[in-house]
N, C-alpha and C positions, 0 to 999 in steps of 0.2 A: 504494500500500500504506500502511496506517495503522500508524504506529510505536507501539510499546508505551509507555505512560506510566510514569513513575517509580513510581507507586502500584501499577500492575500487576506490576511487577518484584518488588515486596516482598510483595504480598498476592495469594495465589492466588484468593481469593473475588472480589476486584475484577477480576482478569484474566478469570475465568469470566463474570462479569456483563457486562463490556465485550465479550467475544467473542460473547456471546449477542445483544447489541445490534447488533454488526457483522453477524452472520449474518442477523439480522432485516432489516437494511437491504439486504443482498445479495439476500435472498429477495424483498423488495419490488421491487427493480430487475429481477430475473428475471421476476417476474409482469408488470411493466410491459412488458418486452420481449416476453413471450408474448402479451399483449394486442395489441401492435403487429403481431406476426407474424400473428395471427388476422385483423386488419384487412387486412393485405397479402394474405393468402390469399383473403379474400372479394373483394378487388378483382381479383385474378387470375381467380377464378371468374367474376366479372362480365364481365371482358374476354374470357375464353374463350367465354362464352355469346354475347356480341356478335359475335365472329368467326364462330362457328357460324351465327348468323343471317345474317350478311353472305354467307358461303359458300352457304347455302341460297338466299338471294335471288339471288345471282349465277347459280347453276345454274338456278334457275327462270326468271330473265331470259334466260339463254342458250337455254333451251328455247323460250321465247316468240319469240325472234329466229329460231331455226331453223324454227319453224312458219311464221312470217311469210315467211321466205325461200323455203320450199317452196311456200307459197301463191302468192307472186309469180312463181316459176319456172313453176308450173303455169299461171298466167294467161298468161304470155308464150308458153308452148308452145301453149296453146289458141288464142291470137291468131295465131301462125304457121300452125297447122293450118287455121284459118278462112281465112287469106289464101290458102293453097295450094289449098284446096277451091274458093274463088271463082275462082282462076286456071284451074282445070281446067274 
């Protein structure tokens, strides 16, 4: 907290002028904080988009693995059926 100056205590106009300067400084700091929060918000949005892409890629990759497993299982079953048919 900024202490009042001796001049402020004696002169209302000086006090008003100094308060105006103080409020201006406070507003500048708040604007800087707002800019920083906007940057942080953009970063979180970027991270969220990347996580969504990773989730999509994982689901897509899992589907590809499932299709490959089904194909491999079908091939093994076909091979067993072929062996059984040859044995008969």
